[in-house]
ZAMARGU-4260 file (C-alpha; in steps of 0.2 Angstrom, whole numbers, plus 5000, padded with zeros to 4 digits):
<rodrens>
0) 5000/5000/5001 | 5006/5016/4995 | 5011/5030/5010 | 4998/5041/5017 | 5010/5057/5011
5) 5007/5048/4992 | 4989/5046/4994 | 4987/5063/5000 | 4998/5071/4986 | 4990/5060/4970
10) 4970/5064/4977 | 4962/5080/4968 | 4956/5091/4980 | 4939/5101/4978 | 4939/5120/4983
15) 4935/5122/4998 | 4919/5132/4993 | 4911/5117/4984 | 4915/5109/5004 | 4906/5124/5010
20) 4891/5126/5001 | 4887/5106/5003 | 4886/5111/5022 | 4874/5125/5019 | 4888/5138/5023
25) 4885/5154/5011 | 4902/5161/5002 | 4902/5178/5014 | 4904/5165/5030 | 4921/5157/5024
30) 4935/5166/5025 | 4947/5157/5011 | 4967/5152/5016 | 4970/5149/4999 | 4958/5137/4988
35) 4958/5121/5000 | 4955/5128/5019 | 4946/5141/5025 | 4939/5148/5042 | 4922/5151/5044
40) 4916/5165/5052 | 4905/5166/5068 | 4890/5172/5062 | 4886/5155/5052 | 4881/5150/5072
45) 4866/5163/5073 | 4861/5161/5054 | 4858/5142/5055 | 4851/5144/5073 | 4844/5129/5081
50) 4833/5121/5067 | 4843/5107/5064 | 4856/5100/5076 | 4863/5084/5069 | 4870/5067/5079
55) 4883/5070/5089 | 4898/5053/5090 | 4912/5054/5100 | 4926/5041/5097 | 4937/5038/5108
60) 4951/5022/5112 | 4958/5009/5122 | 4974/5015/5133 | 4984/5020/5119 | 5000/5013/5115
65) 5016/5019/5104 | 5009/5008/5090 | 4995/5019/5087 | 4977/5012/5088 | 4970/5022/5074
70) 4956/5035/5082 | 4959/5047/5071 | 4958/5037/5053 | 4942/5028/5063 | 4936/5045/5067
75) 4938/5051/5047 | 4935/5033/5041 | 4918/5034/5049 | 4911/5051/5043 | 4917/5044/5026
80) 4908/5029/5030 | 4892/5039/5035 | 4894/5050/5019 | 4891/5034/5009 | 4875/5027/5018
85) 4867/5047/5010 | 4870/5055/5029 | 4877/5072/5028 | 4890/5069/5041 | 4906/5081/5046
90) 4920/5075/5057 | 4927/5088/5069 | 4948/5083/5075 | 4959/5094/5084 | 4976/5101/5075
95) 4991/5094/5080 | 5005/5101/5089 | 5021/5103/5077 | 5031/5093/5092 | 5024/5078/5089
100) 5023/5078/5072 | 5043/5084/5071 | 5046/5068/5086 | 5039/5053/5088 | 5023/5052/5081
105) 5024/5060/5063 | 5008/5065/5054 | 4991/5068/5062 | 4979/5069/5050 | 4973/5052/5050
110) 4982/5040/5037 | 4979/5028/5021 | 4962/5033/5014 | 4954/5039/5030 | 4964/5057/5030
115) 4961/5076/5032 | 4969/5085/5017 | 4980/5097/5014 | 4988/5086/5026 | 5004/5095/5025
120) 4997/5110/5029 | 4985/5102/5043 | 5003/5094/5051 | 5011/5111/5049 | 5006/5130/5052
125) 4986/5125/5044 | 4979/5145/5045 | 4991/5149/5060 | 4979/5146/5074 | 4996/5139/5084
130) 5005/5153/5080 | 4991/5164/5088 | 4991/5154/5102 | 5009/5154/5106 | 5008/5174/5103
135) 4996/5175/5115 | 5004/5167/5129 | 5021/5177/5125 | 5012/5191/5128 | 5006/5188/5141
140) 5022/5181/5150 | 5032/5196/5143 | 5020/5210/5150 | 5019/5201/5171 | 5038/5203/5170
145) 5040/5219/5162 | 5025/5227/5174 | 5031/5219/5188 | 5045/5229/5186 | 5035/5247/5180
150) 5023/5248/5196 | 5016/5228/5196 | 4998/5232/5193 | 4992/5216/5198 | 5004/5215/5215
155) 5010/5199/5210 | 5024/5192/5223 | 5038/5190/5212 | 5042/5173/5219 | 5022/5166/5217
160) 5023/5167/5198 | 5015/5154/5190 | 5014/5158/5173 | 5026/5150/5161 | 5032/5153/5143
165) 5027/5140/5127 | 5034/5135/5111 | 5028/5122/5099 | 5042/5113/5098 | 5050/5098/5107
170) 5062/5109/5117 | 5067/5096/5133 | 5082/5111/5137 | 5068/5124/5139 | 5057/5114/5152
175) 5067/5124/5168 | 5075/5140/5164 | 5081/5154/5175 | 5075/5173/5169 | 5079/5190/5174
180) 5097/5190/5172 | 5106/5203/5162 | 5099/5218/5174 | 5080/5216/5168 | 5070/5209/5180
185) 5067/5198/5194 | 5077/5184/5192 | 5067/5170/5196 | 5066/5149/5190 | 5051/5147/5175
190) 5050/5136/5160 | 5042/5133/5144 | 5027/5121/5140 | 5021/5116/5125 | 5009/5125/5114
195) 4997/5113/5117 | 5000/5113/5134 | 4993/5130/5137 | 4980/5137/5145 | 4977/5150/5130
200) 4973/5132/5119 | 4961/5126/5132 | 4952/5143/5133 | 4952/5144/5114 | 4945/5125/5113
205) 4928/5132/5126 | 4926/5147/5121 | 4909/5150/5114 | 4910/5167/5106 | 4920/5182/5107
210) 4915/5190/5120 | 4917/5172/5131 | 4934/5172/5125 | 4939/5188/5130 | 4933/5186/5149
215) 4940/5168/5149 | 4958/5175/5146 | 4954/5188/5159 | 4952/5176/5171 | 4968/5166/5167
220) 4980/5164/5183 | 4996/5172/5181 | 5001/5171/5200 | 4998/5175/5218 | 5000/5191/5228
225) 5008/5193/5245 | 4992/5187/5254 | 4993/5170/5243 | 4977/5176/5234 | 4976/5171/5214
230) 4981/5188/5203 | 4971/5186/5184 | 4979/5192/5168 | 4964/5204/5168 | 4974/5216/5183
235) 4988/5218/5173 | 4975/5224/5157 | 4985/5209/5146 | 4969/5201/5142 | 4962/5213/5128
240) 4977/5213/5120 | 4977/5192/5119 | 4960/5193/5113 | 4964/5203/5096 | 4979/5191/5092
245) 4967/5176/5093 | 4952/5184/5085 | 4954/5175/5070 | 4961/5160/5079 | 4942/5157/5085
250) 4935/5154/5069 | 4935/5135/5065 | 4944/5129/5051 | 4938/5120/5037 | 4945/5106/5027
255) 4940/5089/5017 | 4944/5071/5018 | 4952/5062/5004 | 4933/5057/4998 | 4928/5076/5000
260) 4918/5075/5015 | 4921/5091/5027 | 4932/5091/5041 | 4933/5103/5055 | 4950/5106/5061
265) 4951/5116/5078 | 4962/5119/5092 | 4974/5106/5099 | 4972/5105/5120 | 4982/5089/5127
270) 4971/5076/5136 | 4984/5070/5148 | 4986/5089/5155 | 4970/5098/5146 | 4952/5092/5142
275) 4959/5084/5125 | 4945/5090/5113 | 4942/5099/5097 | 4934/5118/5098 | 4915/5120/5106
280) 4912/5130/5090 | 4918/5120/5077 | 4904/5105/5085 | 4893/5120/5084 | 4895/5124/5067
285) 4897/5109/5061 | 4881/5101/5073 | 4869/5114/5062 | 4874/5110/5046 | 4878/5088/5049
290) 4866/5076/5051 | 4881/5065/5059 | 4895/5074/5068 | 4909/5065/5073 | 4921/5073/5084
295) 4937/5064/5093 | 4944/5063/5112 | 4963/5065/5115 | 4969/5049/5120 | 4956/5034/5131
300) 4940/5034/5139 | 4948/5037/5155 | 4956/5054/5148 | 4948/5064/5134 | 4931/5054/5135
305) 4929/5057/5152 | 4934/5076/5149 | 4923/5077/5136 | 4907/5073/5144 | 4912/5082/5159
310) 4918/5096/5156 | 4915/5100/5135 | 4898/5095/5136 | 4894/5105/5150 | 4900/5120/5144
315) 4893/5118/5126 | 4875/5111/5132 | 4876/5096/5120 | 4876/5078/5123 | 4882/5064/5113
320) 4871/5050/5104 | 4885/5037/5104 | 4901/5033/5109 | 4915/5023/5098 | 4929/5015/5106
325) 4944/5008/5094 | 4953/4996/5098 | 4965/4984/5090 | 4972/4966/5092 | 4989/4973/5093
330) 4988/4985/5106 | 4976/4973/5117 | 4992/4959/5117 | 5002/4974/5121 | 4991/4977/5137
335) 4995/4959/5143 | 5011/4966/5148 | 5020/4952/5136 | 5027/4962/5125 | 5040/4977/5128
340) 5032/4992/5119 | 5042/5008/5123 | 5041/5025/5113 | 5055/5026/5101 | 5063/5008/5104
345) 5061/4994/5092 | 5047/4984/5094 | 5046/4964/5098 | 5041/4957/5081 | 5032/4943/5089
350) 5018/4956/5092 | 5013/4956/5075 | 5011/4937/5076 | 4994/4926/5080 | 4994/4924/5101
355) 4978/4922/5107 | 4982/4920/5126 | 4991/4937/5125 | 4976/4945/5118 | 4965/4936/5130
360) 4977/4942/5144 | 4974/4961/5140 | 4957/4962/5136 | 4953/4969/5150 | 4959/4984/5147
365) 4944/4986/5133 | 4933/4979/5146 | 4936/4993/5159 | 4933/5006/5145 | 4919/5000/5139
370) 4912/5000/5157 | 4919/5020/5159 | 4907/5023/5143 | 4891/5014/5151 | 4894/5026/5167
375) 4887/5041/5156 | 4873/5031/5150 | 4881/5030/5131 | 4878/5016/5118 | 4895/5010/5114
380) 4901/5003/5097 | 4918/4996/5098 | 4926/4996/5081 | 4941/4983/5079 | 4953/4994/5068
385) 4961/4979/5058 | 4979/4977/5051 | 4985/4964/5040 | 4993/4954/5054 | 4978/4951/5062
390) 4973/4934/5061 | 4952/4930/5059 | 4952/4919/5076 | 4959/4937/5084 | 4946/4947/5077
395) 4933/4937/5082 | 4941/4938/5099 | 4939/4955/5102 | 4921/4956/5094 | 4915/4942/5106
400) 4921/4950/5121 | 4917/4966/5118 | 4898/4961/5115 | 4901/4951/5132 | 4906/4967/5142
405) 4892/4977/5135 | 4894/4985/5118 | 4880/4985/5107 | 4888/4982/5092 | 4906/4977/5088
410) 4912/4981/5069 | 4927/4976/5061 | 4936/4993/5051 | 4946/4993/5037 | 4945/5012/5035
415) 4965/5015/5032 | 4965/5004/5017 | 4948/5003/5009 | 4943/5022/5015 | 4922/5024/5017
420) 4918/5009/5009 | 4929/4999/5023 | 4920/5009/5039 | 4903/5007/5033 | 4898/4993/5042
425) 4903/5004/5058 | 4893/5017/5051 | 4877/5007/5049 | 4882/4999/5067 | 4884/5020/5072
430) 4868/5024/5065 | 4857/5011/5074 | 4867/5014/5091 | 4864/5034/5088 | 4848/5032/5083
435) 4839/5020/5095 | 4829/5023/5109 | 4839/5025/5126 | 4834/5017/5141 | 4841/5030/5152
440) 4846/5050/5148 | 4864/5054/5148 | 4872/5057/5165 | 4886/5068/5170 | 4899/5058/5183
445) 4897/5073/5196 | 4888/5087/5201 | 4896/5106/5201 | 4891/5107/5218 | 4900/5091/5227
450) 4916/5095/5235 | 4932/5095/5225 | 4936/5079/5235 | 4920/5070/5231 | 4923/5075/5211
455) 4943/5071/5211 | 4937/5054/5220 | 4922/5050/5208 | 4935/5051/5194 | 4948/5040/5203
460) 4937/5028/5209 | 4926/5026/5195 | 4934/5031/5179 | 4950/5021/5184 | 4948/5011/5197
465) 4958/5017/5211 | 4953/5010/5229 | 4957/5027/5234 | 4965/5044/5234 | 4980/5051/5244
470) 4983/5070/5246 | 5000/5076/5248 | 5000/5093/5260 | 5002/5106/5243 | 4985/5096/5237
475) 4977/5098/5253 | 4983/5115/5257 | 4976/5120/5237 | 4959/5111/5240 | 4956/5121/5257
480) 4963/5137/5247 | 4953/5136/5231 | 4937/5130/5240 | 4938/5146/5252 | 4940/5157/5236
485) 4925/5151/5227 | 4930/5138/5214 | 4926/5124/5220 | 4910/5122/5207 | 4922/5120/5194
490) 4924/5104/5184 | 4939/5094/5186 | 4952/5091/5173 | 4964/5076/5180 | 4983/5077/5174
495) 4990/5059/5173 | 4998/5048/5160 | 4988/5041/5147 | 4999/5025/5146 | 4989/5019/5164
500) 4973/5020/5173 | 4984/5023/5186 | 4995/5038/5190 | 5012/5028/5184 | 5014/5019/5169
505) 5025/5007/5178 | 5010/4999/5186 | 5004/4992/5169 | 4989/4998/5160 | 4975/4991/5171
510) 4980/4989/5187 | 4971/4985/5201 | 4968/4990/5219 | 4982/5005/5219 | 4979/5023/5228
515) 4979/5038/5217 | 4992/5050/5224 | 4988/5069/5221 | 5003/5080/5224 | 4993/5096/5221
520) 4978/5105/5214 | 4980/5120/5201 | 4967/5133/5194 | 4964/5135/5177 | 4954/5151/5178
525) 4951/5154/5160 | 4948/5139/5155 | 4935/5134/5169 | 4943/5119/5177 | 4954/5113/5193
530) 4967/5103/5189 | 4974/5090/5200 | 4992/5083/5197 | 4995/5064/5198 | 5011/5058/5195
535) 5025/5067/5184 | 5017/5074/5169 | 5027/5083/5158 | 5020/5098/5147 | 5036/5099/5137
540) 5040/5083/5127 | 5057/5081/5123 | 5064/5071/5104 | 5069/5051/5105 | 5085/5047/5098
545) 5080/5047/5080 | 5064/5061/5079 | 5052/5061/5063 | 5061/5077/5058 | 5077/5068/5052
550) 5066/5060/5038 | 5057/5075/5032 | 5064/5084/5016 | 5058/5093/5002 | 5059/5087/4984
555) 5066/5094/4969 | 5048/5102/4963 | 5045/5107/4982 | 5033/5094/4988 | 5037/5089/5008
560) 5044/5071/5009 | 5044/5060/5026 | 5032/5067/5034 | 5021/5051/5040
</rodrens>
């Protein structure tokens, strides 16, 4: 089979105005960025109104492995499959960070015959949203350090500034730095995060309007004063200029798939440190235009999916009609613990050979993710993303056990090799699940007025399977302070590893009987959630021994080569 890039580059794209018109969008609502990508003006939301709202499908996965489970491929392929059934469909995905693109992961636009195009643009600069987020973040950083020595309008304690820098590239040397040397500012320790980890990115993804964006930016906590009270970006007058930089970035981006199905690509918060979902506004436009909108939540059903339900759905007021859980034979075998699968290292070739015993040993991971979906009273369809090395016996075991674990359907997907045609059976199962009467309505895991600890413990015990939570002194102090200051009603956005239901990937993907340690709880006032920190999460990744960037280049015609 040809490479993803080859397939992408030989596909004849349709003008993006045609793609927008097929959705019912008017030409004046489309801001062109060349012939094949555009931004959609927010005025379209008011014009389209609430007269039509499509079915809302969320795609999640089992615990991820470095092998890749094909969650984005399934999201795109399912959308194409729905279109082949005659349903007006659109997908809504996040924009990838260039750090992982040039690191281990490579391209993040799907793959094979289920890609979003132009894939080079999507993986790189697209319409400049990442740069706008980086610039708005950098502006706030610069204003903090400048204004502290020019009157300090926010009365910040220089030793209690919590706002860091950001850059959209894996640069581990910048994780921890000292600034203020050379006679300007207060020398202090700080560091850099990846742009996708910036709270500005989470704000962009959750804002419902320009007014909401401006207000959220003003609520970003930049540090604390000498009385340990939070100081907000509004206090130093930074939010207005940040909003100016983000004005155009707030408009969702519209692209197309290999089969010319509309694809919204907007915002890119990570799911292990933020809420891990594409923007509320992209979904709002898509739901008004399409019969079915397929969106993807980051990592597994314990991460982006839980946050999709408890954070994004609270903000948007929308509720999903069904969930799709992506599973692969090789990932389930990896979760048996019998194979060493480490990012950036050679993979044991035996994992690609039939091994029913290893498959059975890893099946508990899929069952636990299905249980998590059911906690929200959602019907779950399991998509078994097939690879050439999978045996028929292994595929049938996954299908059968998915149904036994509570899935309403379990369907083989061949979206990578056959595009929408290979996802038609999955699309049929999803339509049936979404349109079937629901015995119980969608439910949240917790209520806003629950105490902070009760909300944390609900996630830890019901979603992760922990037997309890241990709060370190810093977390106890933070919870007491946040409650006293009136932030106790905010939803919870857990920060933990994506490679285990626990806080520690060393415990394996599906541990039992562990206690979840919470070392601190931070306030993301602009995003509007609290972040309990569990384990050691890096907000600035590092390149591996052989970054994907080393395989990328331009040919003599100026075409990108080596990008996935």
